[in-house]
C-alpha positions as CSV (number, residue, x, y, z in Angstrom):
1,M,-55.9,31.2,-192.7
2,N,-55.0,33.6,-189.9
3,A,-53.5,36.0,-192.4
4,S,-56.7,35.8,-194.4
5,M,-58.8,36.5,-191.4
6,S,-56.6,39.4,-190.5
7,D,-56.9,40.9,-194.0
8,S,-60.7,40.5,-193.8
9,S,-60.9,42.2,-190.5
10,A,-58.6,45.0,-191.7
11,G,-60.8,45.4,-194.8
12,R,-64.0,45.6,-192.7
13,A,-62.3,48.2,-190.4
14,G,-61.2,50.2,-193.4
15,M,-64.8,50.2,-194.9
16,A,-66.2,51.2,-191.5
17,A,-63.7,54.1,-191.3
18,K,-64.8,55.3,-194.7
19,V,-68.5,55.4,-193.9
20,P,-69.5,59.1,-194.4
21,P,-71.0,61.0,-191.5
22,P,-74.8,61.5,-191.5
23,Q,-76.0,64.3,-193.8
24,L,-78.5,66.9,-192.7
25,T,-81.7,67.4,-194.7
26,A,-82.4,70.6,-196.5
27,E,-85.2,71.3,-193.9
28,E,-82.8,70.8,-191.0
29,I,-80.2,73.1,-192.5
30,T,-82.8,75.8,-193.2
31,V,-84.2,75.6,-189.7
32,G,-80.7,75.8,-188.2
33,R,-79.7,78.8,-190.3
34,Y,-82.9,80.6,-189.4
35,A,-82.3,79.9,-185.8
36,S,-78.8,81.2,-185.8
37,A,-79.9,84.4,-187.6
38,A,-82.7,84.9,-185.1
39,L,-80.2,84.4,-182.2
40,W,-77.7,86.9,-183.6
41,L,-80.5,89.4,-184.2
42,I,-81.9,89.2,-180.7
43,A,-78.3,89.2,-179.2
44,G,-77.5,92.4,-181.2
45,I,-80.7,94.2,-180.0
46,L,-80.0,93.2,-176.4
47,A,-76.3,94.4,-176.7
48,V,-77.3,97.8,-178.0
49,Y,-80.1,98.1,-175.4
50,S,-77.7,97.2,-172.5
51,V,-75.5,100.3,-172.9
52,F,-78.5,102.5,-172.1
53,A,-79.1,100.7,-168.8
54,V,-77.2,100.9,-165.5
55,W,-73.9,99.0,-165.4
56,W,-72.8,99.6,-161.8
57,Y,-75.0,100.4,-158.8
58,S,-74.3,101.4,-155.3
59,S,-76.9,102.0,-152.6
60,G,-76.9,103.0,-148.9
61,T,-78.5,105.4,-146.4
62,G,-79.7,108.2,-148.5
63,V,-77.2,107.4,-151.3
64,T,-77.9,105.9,-154.7
65,T,-75.3,105.9,-157.4
66,Q,-75.9,104.6,-160.9
67,F,-73.2,104.4,-163.5
68,Y,-74.2,104.4,-167.2
69,P,-72.1,104.1,-170.3
70,G,-71.3,107.5,-171.6
71,T,-70.1,110.7,-169.7
72,M,-72.8,111.1,-167.0
73,Y,-74.1,109.1,-164.0
74,K,-76.8,109.6,-161.4
75,L,-76.2,110.4,-157.8
76,N,-79.3,110.5,-155.6
77,G,-81.4,111.0,-158.8
78,T,-79.3,113.9,-160.1
79,W,-77.2,113.6,-163.2
80,S,-73.5,114.3,-162.7
81,S,-70.4,114.3,-164.9
82,Y,-67.8,111.6,-164.2
83,T,-65.0,114.1,-164.8
84,A,-66.5,116.9,-162.8
85,S,-67.0,114.5,-159.8
86,G,-63.4,113.4,-159.8
87,L,-64.2,110.1,-161.5
88,G,-62.5,111.0,-164.8
89,P,-61.1,107.5,-165.5
90,F,-64.7,106.1,-165.5
91,E,-65.6,108.4,-168.4
92,G,-63.1,106.6,-170.6
93,L,-64.3,103.2,-169.5
94,Y,-68.0,103.9,-170.1
95,L,-67.5,105.7,-173.4
96,A,-65.6,102.6,-174.5
97,I,-68.4,100.4,-173.3
98,L,-70.9,102.6,-175.2
99,V,-69.0,102.3,-178.4
100,L,-68.2,98.6,-178.1
101,G,-71.7,97.7,-177.2
102,I,-73.3,99.6,-180.0
103,V,-70.8,98.6,-182.7
104,G,-70.8,95.0,-181.5
105,G,-74.6,94.9,-181.3
106,A,-74.9,96.4,-184.8
107,L,-72.6,93.8,-186.3
108,L,-74.7,91.0,-184.8
109,I,-77.9,92.6,-186.1
110,V,-76.5,93.0,-189.6
111,A,-75.1,89.4,-189.6
112,G,-78.5,88.1,-188.5
113,V,-80.4,90.1,-191.1
114,L,-78.0,89.0,-193.9
115,R,-78.1,85.4,-192.9
116,A,-81.9,85.4,-192.8
117,R,-82.0,87.0,-196.2
118,N,-79.6,84.4,-197.6
119,V,-81.8,81.6,-196.3
120,A,-85.0,83.2,-197.7
121,M,-83.2,83.6,-201.1
122,N,-82.0,80.0,-200.9
123,R,-78.4,80.9,-201.1
124,P,-75.6,78.5,-200.2
125,P,-75.3,77.7,-196.4
126,S,-71.6,78.8,-196.3
127,S,-71.3,82.6,-195.8
128,R,-68.0,83.5,-194.1
129,R,-68.8,87.2,-194.2
130,N,-71.8,86.8,-192.0
131,V,-70.0,84.4,-189.6
132,W,-67.0,86.7,-189.2
133,M,-69.3,89.7,-188.6
134,A,-71.1,87.7,-185.8
135,I,-67.8,86.7,-184.3
136,A,-66.5,90.3,-184.4
137,G,-69.7,91.5,-182.8
138,T,-69.5,88.9,-180.1
139,A,-65.8,89.7,-179.4
140,L,-66.6,93.5,-179.1
141,N,-69.5,92.9,-176.7
142,A,-67.4,90.4,-174.7
143,G,-64.7,93.1,-174.3
144,A,-67.2,95.6,-173.0
145,W,-68.7,93.1,-170.6
146,I,-65.4,92.0,-169.1
147,A,-64.1,95.6,-168.8
148,G,-67.4,96.6,-167.2
149,V,-66.6,94.6,-164.1
150,A,-62.9,93.9,-164.1
151,M,-61.8,97.6,-164.3
152,V,-64.2,99.2,-161.8
153,P,-62.2,98.7,-158.6
154,W,-58.9,99.7,-160.2
155,L,-60.5,102.9,-161.7
156,F,-61.8,104.0,-158.3
157,G,-58.2,103.9,-157.1
158,Q,-57.1,106.0,-160.1
159,S,-59.8,108.6,-159.5
160,S,-59.3,111.9,-157.6
161,S,-62.7,111.6,-155.8
162,Q,-61.3,110.3,-152.5
163,W,-63.7,107.4,-153.0
164,C,-61.1,104.9,-151.7
165,S,-60.6,106.8,-148.4
166,N,-62.3,106.1,-145.0
167,W,-63.7,102.6,-145.7
168,S,-64.5,100.1,-143.0
169,G,-64.6,96.5,-144.0
170,T,-64.5,95.6,-147.7
171,S,-64.2,98.4,-150.3
172,A,-65.5,99.0,-153.8
173,C,-61.9,99.8,-154.6
174,S,-60.9,96.2,-154.0
175,I,-63.8,94.0,-155.2
176,P,-66.5,94.5,-157.9
177,W,-69.4,93.2,-155.7
178,G,-69.8,93.6,-152.0
179,S,-70.8,95.8,-149.0
180,G,-68.9,98.0,-146.6
181,T,-69.0,101.3,-144.7
182,H,-67.7,104.5,-146.4
183,N,-67.5,107.7,-144.3
184,G,-70.0,106.1,-141.8
185,V,-72.5,105.1,-144.5
186,S,-73.3,101.5,-145.1
187,L,-73.1,100.8,-148.9
188,T,-73.8,97.8,-151.2
189,W,-72.5,97.8,-154.7
190,F,-72.6,95.4,-157.7
191,T,-72.7,95.3,-161.5
192,A,-76.3,96.1,-162.5
193,D,-78.9,95.6,-165.3
194,G,-76.8,96.6,-168.3
195,W,-74.0,94.2,-167.5
196,V,-76.5,91.3,-166.9
197,I,-78.3,92.1,-170.2
198,M,-75.0,92.1,-172.1
199,L,-74.2,88.7,-170.6
200,G,-77.6,87.5,-172.0
201,A,-76.6,89.0,-175.4
202,L,-73.3,87.2,-175.4
203,T,-74.9,83.9,-174.4
204,L,-77.4,84.1,-177.3
205,A,-74.7,85.2,-179.8
206,I,-72.5,82.2,-178.9
207,I,-75.4,79.8,-179.1
208,G,-76.1,81.3,-182.5
209,L,-72.6,80.7,-183.7
210,V,-72.7,77.1,-182.5
211,T,-76.1,76.6,-184.1
212,G,-74.8,78.0,-187.4
213,R,-71.8,75.7,-187.3
214,L,-73.9,72.7,-186.7
215,S,-76.3,73.6,-189.5
216,R,-73.9,72.4,-192.2
217,N,-73.1,69.2,-193.8
218,P,-69.6,67.8,-193.2
219,S,-68.7,68.3,-196.9
220,E,-69.4,72.1,-196.7
221,S,-66.5,74.4,-196.0
């Protein structure tokens, strides 16, 4: 009798284990796919927009420095060349950020447009090409965002502008955000609008990837 009860319990456990996971309705899949497409599209637009904004900012008594992706920055409202100002290593960084931001943003925009078109044309939910485009775009933008803050102190040290001399207190050559005194001028520095906008783009892109992943039934590859 105990053996019979054990067999019965094992049978019920086996049946419970074989119960298929809940299936999404066609409407839920459509809404989820449209949502992921919209998130990728917005993320891509923000990523491209971010590289035309300020990525690093310093302010003090009569001094305002704004670093943009590309080859030029503003010092007290006047455009200057990174290389001509002894900040040559920054030109490489900000050119890389410019390229990564635009290419990564473009990939997200294309992935969003293609996914929205596929939904409108009632094509199958699985589209590896669109997903991989979105992943690649997110990765490129993440690389730009990380480099935009992680490399700044080191690049100041590699420059020939004497920026790392005559500091009192903390230095922009040692930390990405802070305040200190340079040549008698009190300065505050931090990553600025473009870097923050790129963070928003990355957040939306990742949410879009998760939403797209959840907008599939378990049987779909």
